[in-house]
MOPAC internal coordinates of N, CA, C and O (Angstrom, degrees):
PM7 1SCF
backbone

  N    0.0000 0     0.00 0     0.00 0    0    0    0
  C    1.4462 1     0.00 0     0.00 0    1    0    0
  C    1.5198 1   109.08 1     0.00 0    2    1    0
  O    1.2310 1   120.71 1   -41.33 1    3    2    1
  N    1.2993 1   116.26 1   138.67 1    3    2    1
  C    1.4510 1   120.63 1  -179.28 1    5    3    2
  C    1.5211 1   109.91 1   -68.92 1    6    5    3
  O    1.2310 1   121.03 1   -28.78 1    7    6    5
  N    1.3221 1   115.63 1   151.22 1    7    6    5
  C    1.4626 1   118.50 1  -179.62 1    9    7    6
  C    1.5237 1   110.11 1   -68.42 1   10    9    7
  O    1.2310 1   121.31 1   -33.89 1   11   10    9
  N    1.3054 1   115.10 1   146.11 1   11   10    9
  C    1.4579 1   121.91 1  -179.33 1   13   11   10
  C    1.5176 1   107.75 1  -100.53 1   14   13   11
  O    1.2310 1   120.49 1   -49.21 1   15   14   13
  N    1.3330 1   116.68 1   130.79 1   15   14   13
  C    1.4556 1   120.24 1  -179.14 1   17   15   14
  C    1.5179 1   110.16 1   -75.04 1   18   17   15
  O    1.2310 1   120.96 1   -16.76 1   19   18   17
  N    1.3256 1   115.76 1   163.24 1   19   18   17
  C    1.4648 1   120.86 1   178.88 1   21   19   18
  C    1.5167 1   111.43 1   -59.86 1   22   21   19
  O    1.2310 1   120.06 1   142.81 1   23   22   21
  N    1.3198 1   117.49 1   -37.19 1   23   22   21
  C    1.4565 1   121.00 1   179.17 1   25   23   22
  C    1.5159 1   111.52 1   -63.29 1   26   25   23
  O    1.2310 1   120.39 1   138.46 1   27   26   25
  N    1.3248 1   116.86 1   -41.54 1   27   26   25
  C    1.4633 1   120.40 1   179.01 1   29   27   26
  C    1.5209 1   110.36 1   -68.77 1   30   29   27
  O    1.2310 1   120.29 1   140.68 1   31   30   29
  N    1.3397 1   117.05 1   -39.32 1   31   30   29
  C    1.4638 1   120.22 1   177.23 1   33   31   30
  C    1.5217 1   110.31 1   -61.41 1   34   33   31
  O    1.2310 1   120.91 1   137.57 1   35   34   33
  N    1.3162 1   115.86 1   -42.43 1   35   34   33
  C    1.4577 1   121.05 1   179.61 1   37   35   34
  C    1.5248 1   110.58 1   -60.57 1   38   37   35
  O    1.2310 1   120.23 1   133.93 1   39   38   37
  N    1.3222 1   117.17 1   -46.07 1   39   38   37
  C    1.4612 1   120.74 1  -179.75 1   41   39   38
  C    1.5185 1   111.38 1   -65.17 1   42   41   39
  O    1.2310 1   120.19 1   140.80 1   43   42   41
  N    1.3128 1   117.24 1   -39.20 1   43   42   41
  C    1.4658 1   120.39 1   178.44 1   45   43   42
  C    1.5186 1   109.77 1   -63.98 1   46   45   43
  O    1.2310 1   120.35 1   133.98 1   47   46   45
  N    1.3356 1   116.93 1   -46.02 1   47   46   45
  C    1.4609 1   120.65 1   178.90 1   49   47   46
  C    1.5217 1   111.49 1   -63.50 1   50   49   47
  O    1.2310 1   120.59 1   142.38 1   51   50   49
  N    1.3306 1   116.47 1   -37.62 1   51   50   49
  C    1.4591 1   120.28 1   177.53 1   53   51   50
  C    1.5183 1   110.96 1   -62.50 1   54   53   51
  O    1.2310 1   120.33 1   133.62 1   55   54   53
  N    1.3212 1   116.97 1   -46.38 1   55   54   53
  C    1.4688 1   121.14 1   179.64 1   57   55   54
  C    1.5231 1   111.36 1   -63.00 1   58   57   55
  O    1.2310 1   120.46 1   137.24 1   59   58   57
  N    1.3138 1   116.72 1   -42.76 1   59   58   57
  C    1.4662 1   120.20 1   178.94 1   61   59   58
  C    1.5258 1   109.96 1   -65.05 1   62   61   59
  O    1.2310 1   120.40 1   137.54 1   63   62   61
  N    1.3133 1   116.84 1   -42.46 1   63   62   61
  C    1.4626 1   120.28 1   179.20 1   65   63   62
  C    1.5128 1   112.56 1   -62.46 1   66   65   63
  O    1.2310 1   120.72 1   137.30 1   67   66   65
  N    1.3188 1   116.23 1   -42.70 1   67   66   65
  C    1.4689 1   120.07 1   177.94 1   69   67   66
  C    1.5233 1   109.61 1   -64.32 1   70   69   67
  O    1.2310 1   120.26 1   135.88 1   71   70   69
  N    1.3226 1   117.10 1   -44.12 1   71   70   69
  C    1.4620 1   120.47 1  -179.53 1   73   71   70
  C    1.5233 1   111.10 1   -62.48 1   74   73   71
  O    1.2310 1   120.01 1   138.48 1   75   74   73
  N    1.3173 1   117.58 1   -41.52 1   75   74   73
  C    1.4590 1   121.05 1   179.46 1   77   75   74
  C    1.5203 1   111.85 1   -68.27 1   78   77   75
  O    1.2310 1   120.44 1   141.73 1   79   78   77
  N    1.3115 1   116.77 1   -38.27 1   79   78   77
  C    1.4626 1   118.79 1  -179.00 1   81   79   78
  C    1.5192 1   111.05 1   -69.77 1   82   81   79
  O    1.2310 1   120.22 1   147.99 1   83   82   81
  N    1.3060 1   117.18 1   -32.01 1   83   82   81
  C    1.4662 1   120.30 1   177.50 1   85   83   82
  C    1.5250 1   109.58 1   -68.88 1   86   85   83
  O    1.2310 1   120.25 1   134.84 1   87   86   85
  N    1.3101 1   117.13 1   -45.16 1   87   86   85
  C    1.4590 1   120.67 1  -178.58 1   89   87   86
  C    1.5130 1   113.19 1   -69.05 1   90   89   87
  O    1.2310 1   119.95 1   142.36 1   91   90   89
  N    1.3065 1   117.71 1   -37.64 1   91   90   89
  C    1.4602 1   121.01 1  -175.57 1   93   91   90
  C    1.5243 1   112.41 1   -72.66 1   94   93   91
  O    1.2310 1   120.46 1   141.07 1   95   94   93
  N    1.3034 1   116.73 1   -38.93 1   95   94   93
  C    1.4631 1   120.07 1  -175.62 1   97   95   94
  C    1.5235 1   112.69 1   -99.81 1   98   97   95
  O    1.2310 1   119.65 1   174.96 1   99   98   97
  N    1.2824 1   118.27 1    -5.04 1   99   98   97
  C    1.4658 1   123.74 1   179.85 1  101   99   98
  C    1.5281 1   112.02 1    56.72 1  102  101   99
  O    1.2310 1   120.45 1  -145.63 1  103  102  101
  N    1.3055 1   116.75 1    34.37 1  103  102  101
  C    1.4583 1   120.42 1   171.79 1  105  103  102
  C    1.5236 1   108.78 1  -143.07 1  106  105  103
  O    1.2310 1   121.32 1   -24.98 1  107  106  105
  N    1.2985 1   115.09 1   155.02 1  107  106  105
  C    1.4573 1   120.00 1  -175.84 1  109  107  106
  C    1.5268 1   110.58 1   -81.83 1  110  109  107
  O    1.2310 1   121.16 1   -41.25 1  111  110  109
  N    1.3016 1   115.38 1   138.75 1  111  110  109
  C    1.4513 1   122.41 1   173.30 1  113  111  110
  C    1.5208 1   106.20 1  -113.94 1  114  113  111
  O    1.2310 1   121.03 1   -54.50 1  115  114  113
  N    1.3171 1   115.64 1   125.50 1  115  114  113
  C    1.4524 1   117.93 1  -179.93 1  117  115  114
  C    1.5226 1   109.74 1   -72.51 1  118  117  115
  O    1.2310 1   120.94 1   -21.75 1  119  118  117
  N    1.2923 1   115.81 1   158.25 1  119  118  117
  C    1.4605 1   120.58 1   177.63 1  121  119  118
  C    1.5232 1   109.75 1   -61.00 1  122  121  119
  O    1.2310 1   120.50 1   141.98 1  123  122  121
  N    1.3186 1   116.65 1   -38.02 1  123  122  121
  C    1.4620 1   120.86 1   178.78 1  125  123  122
  C    1.5289 1   110.96 1   -61.65 1  126  125  123
  O    1.2310 1   120.00 1   137.39 1  127  126  125
  N    1.3298 1   117.60 1   -42.61 1  127  126  125
  C    1.4625 1   121.13 1   177.61 1  129  127  126
  C    1.5262 1   111.39 1   -64.55 1  130  129  127
  O    1.2310 1   120.72 1   137.68 1  131  130  129
  N    1.3205 1   116.22 1   -42.32 1  131  130  129
  C    1.4676 1   120.61 1  -179.77 1  133  131  130
  C    1.5262 1   110.67 1   -64.18 1  134  133  131
  O    1.2310 1   120.45 1   136.87 1  135  134  133
  N    1.3237 1   116.74 1   -43.13 1  135  134  133
  C    1.4683 1   120.12 1   179.91 1  137  135  134
  C    1.5235 1   110.97 1   -68.07 1  138  137  135
  O    1.2310 1   120.68 1   142.03 1  139  138  137
  N    1.3215 1   116.31 1   -37.97 1  139  138  137
  C    1.4574 1   120.23 1   178.89 1  141  139  138
  C    1.5244 1   110.40 1   -63.11 1  142  141  139
  O    1.2310 1   120.72 1   135.53 1  143  142  141
  N    1.3135 1   116.23 1   -44.47 1  143  142  141
  C    1.4633 1   120.93 1   177.95 1  145  143  142
  C    1.5229 1   110.74 1   -63.94 1  146  145  143
  O    1.2310 1   120.38 1   137.34 1  147  146  145
  N    1.3150 1   116.87 1   -42.66 1  147  146  145
  C    1.4626 1   121.63 1  -179.63 1  149  147  146
  C    1.5241 1   110.06 1   -64.32 1  150  149  147
  O    1.2310 1   120.44 1   141.92 1  151  150  149
  N    1.3298 1   116.77 1   -38.08 1  151  150  149
  C    1.4598 1   120.92 1  -178.94 1  153  151  150
  C    1.5311 1   110.80 1   -63.37 1  154  153  151
  O    1.2310 1   120.19 1   148.15 1  155  154  153
  N    1.3122 1   117.24 1   -31.85 1  155  154  153
  C    1.4638 1   121.43 1  -178.75 1  157  155  154
  C    1.5245 1   111.62 1   -87.14 1  158  157  155
  O    1.2310 1   119.96 1   143.55 1  159  158  157
  N    1.3365 1   117.68 1   -36.45 1  159  158  157
  C    1.4555 1   121.14 1  -168.71 1  161  159  158
  C    1.5243 1   116.44 1  -104.93 1  162  161  159
  O    1.2310 1   119.20 1   168.95 1  163  162  161
  N    1.3181 1   119.14 1   -11.05 1  163  162  161
  C    1.4676 1   120.69 1  -175.23 1  165  163  162
  C    1.5300 1   109.93 1   -72.03 1  166  165  163
  O    1.2310 1   120.21 1   -50.76 1  167  166  165
  N    1.3333 1   117.21 1   129.24 1  167  166  165
  C    1.4752 1   120.06 1  -176.12 1  169  167  166
  C    1.5296 1   113.84 1   -61.44 1  170  169  167
  O    1.2310 1   119.72 1   144.98 1  171  170  169
  N    1.3069 1   118.14 1   -35.02 1  171  170  169
  C    1.4733 1   119.75 1   179.06 1  173  171  170
  C    1.5163 1   110.93 1   -67.51 1  174  173  171
  O    1.2310 1   120.30 1   142.74 1  175  174  173
  N    1.3231 1   117.03 1   -37.26 1  175  174  173
  C    1.4602 1   120.50 1   179.36 1  177  175  174
  C    1.5208 1   109.89 1   -70.84 1  178  177  175
  O    1.2310 1   120.15 1   140.17 1  179  178  177
  N    1.3417 1   117.31 1   -39.83 1  179  178  177
  C    1.4641 1   120.40 1   175.92 1  181  179  178
  C    1.5245 1   110.34 1   -59.88 1  182  181  179
  O    1.2310 1   120.47 1   136.92 1  183  182  181
  N    1.3255 1   116.71 1   -43.08 1  183  182  181
  C    1.4698 1   121.14 1   179.34 1  185  183  182
  C    1.5207 1   110.86 1   -62.99 1  186  185  183
  O    1.2310 1   120.55 1   139.61 1  187  186  185
  N    1.3155 1   116.55 1   -40.39 1  187  186  185
  C    1.4680 1   120.32 1   179.51 1  189  187  186
  C    1.5230 1   110.79 1   -65.02 1  190  189  187
  O    1.2310 1   119.94 1   139.74 1  191  190  189
  N    1.3281 1   117.73 1   -40.26 1  191  190  189
  C    1.4693 1   121.01 1   177.05 1  193  191  190
  C    1.5256 1   110.54 1   -61.87 1  194  193  191
  O    1.2310 1   120.36 1   140.08 1  195  194  193
  N    1.3290 1   116.91 1   -39.92 1  195  194  193
  C    1.4639 1   120.29 1   178.44 1  197  195  194
  C    1.5185 1   111.52 1   -66.04 1  198  197  195
  O    1.2310 1   120.49 1   142.50 1  199  198  197
  N    1.3387 1   116.67 1   -37.50 1  199  198  197
  C    1.4669 1   120.45 1   178.29 1  201  199  198
  C    1.5244 1   110.58 1   -65.48 1  202  201  199
  O    1.2310 1   120.59 1   139.10 1  203  202  201
  N    1.3265 1   116.47 1   -40.90 1  203  202  201
  C    1.4666 1   120.18 1   178.69 1  205  203  202
  C    1.5254 1   110.04 1   -64.42 1  206  205  203
  O    1.2310 1   120.49 1   135.77 1  207  206  205
  N    1.3379 1   116.67 1   -44.23 1  207  206  205
  C    1.4592 1   120.25 1   179.07 1  209  207  206
  C    1.5252 1   110.87 1   -61.04 1  210  209  207
  O    1.2310 1   120.35 1   139.26 1  211  210  209
  N    1.3170 1   116.94 1   -40.74 1  211  210  209
  C    1.4517 1   121.13 1   178.81 1  213  211  210
  C    1.5310 1   111.17 1   -64.84 1  214  213  211
  O    1.2310 1   120.85 1   137.01 1  215  214  213
  N    1.3259 1   115.97 1   -42.99 1  215  214  213
  C    1.4642 1   119.86 1   178.74 1  217  215  214
  C    1.5215 1   110.98 1   -62.85 1  218  217  215
  O    1.2310 1   120.73 1   139.73 1  219  218  217
  N    1.3343 1   116.21 1   -40.27 1  219  218  217
  C    1.4694 1   119.56 1   178.57 1  221  219  218
  C    1.5261 1   110.85 1   -65.21 1  222  221  219
  O    1.2310 1   120.44 1   140.84 1  223  222  221
  N    1.3285 1   116.76 1   -39.16 1  223  222  221
  C    1.4601 1   120.21 1   178.13 1  225  223  222
  C    1.5274 1   110.38 1   -63.27 1  226  225  223
  O    1.2310 1   120.39 1   140.08 1  227  226  225
  N    1.3238 1   116.86 1   -39.92 1  227  226  225
  C    1.4684 1   120.55 1   178.04 1  229  227  226
  C    1.5216 1   111.22 1   -65.20 1  230  229  227
  O    1.2310 1   120.50 1   142.42 1  231  230  229
  N    1.3128 1   116.65 1   -37.58 1  231  230  229
  C    1.4785 1   120.39 1   177.13 1  233  231  230
  C    1.5129 1   109.79 1   -64.41 1  234  233  231
  O    1.2310 1   120.52 1   136.64 1  235  234  233
  N    1.3415 1   116.61 1   -43.36 1  235  234  233
  C    1.4656 1   120.62 1   178.92 1  237  235  234
  C    1.5261 1   110.89 1   -61.13 1  238  237  235
  O    1.2310 1   120.32 1   138.24 1  239  238  237
  N    1.3369 1   117.00 1   -41.76 1  239  238  237
  C    1.4648 1   121.00 1   178.59 1  241  239  238
  C    1.5298 1   110.65 1   -62.61 1  242  241  239
  O    1.2310 1   120.58 1   135.54 1  243  242  241
  N    1.3166 1   116.49 1   -44.46 1  243  242  241
  C    1.4594 1   120.70 1  -178.86 1  245  243  242
  C    1.5284 1   110.15 1   -65.94 1  246  245  243
  O    1.2310 1   120.42 1   139.24 1  247  246  245
  N    1.3140 1   116.79 1   -40.76 1  247  246  245
  C    1.4570 1   120.16 1  -179.48 1  249  247  246
  C    1.5335 1   110.32 1   -67.34 1  250  249  247
  O    1.2310 1   119.83 1   142.41 1  251  250  249
  N    1.3314 1   117.94 1   -37.59 1  251  250  249
  C    1.4545 1   121.03 1   178.84 1  253  251  250
  C    1.5201 1   110.73 1   -62.26 1  254  253  251
  O    1.2310 1   120.48 1   138.99 1  255  254  253
  N    1.3100 1   116.68 1   -41.01 1  255  254  253
  C    1.4588 1   120.48 1   177.93 1  257  255  254
  C    1.5148 1   112.08 1   -66.64 1  258  257  255
  O    1.2310 1   120.26 1   145.61 1  259  258  257
  N    1.2957 1   117.11 1   -34.39 1  259  258  257
  C    1.4645 1   121.66 1  -178.72 1  261  259  258
  C    1.5239 1   110.62 1   -72.01 1  262  261  259
  O    1.2310 1   120.59 1   138.32 1  263  262  261
  N    1.3429 1   116.48 1   -41.68 1  263  262  261
  C    1.4786 1   120.48 1  -175.86 1  265  263  262
  C    1.5185 1   113.36 1   -87.15 1  266  265  263
  O    1.2310 1   119.65 1   178.60 1  267  266  265
  N    1.3368 1   118.28 1    -1.40 1  267  266  265
  C    1.4786 1   119.75 1  -179.75 1  269  267  266
  C    1.4922 1   111.84 1   -72.78 1  270  269  267
  O    1.2310 1   120.10 1   180.00 1  271  270  269

């Protein structure tokens, strides 16, 4: 079997998660709601936000030293 990329794994997990949430709660979850929840709660996305914040802090430190 060919290797599955991270993007494909993510989409498969998203589809399974949406399907499970619909069956478990007996109500429909829109794709927009599922993506919105994933955007806030997914550990990889949280890590990426922290990396961006760290990079911005480093830029601020470098700029402070330059403008001092």
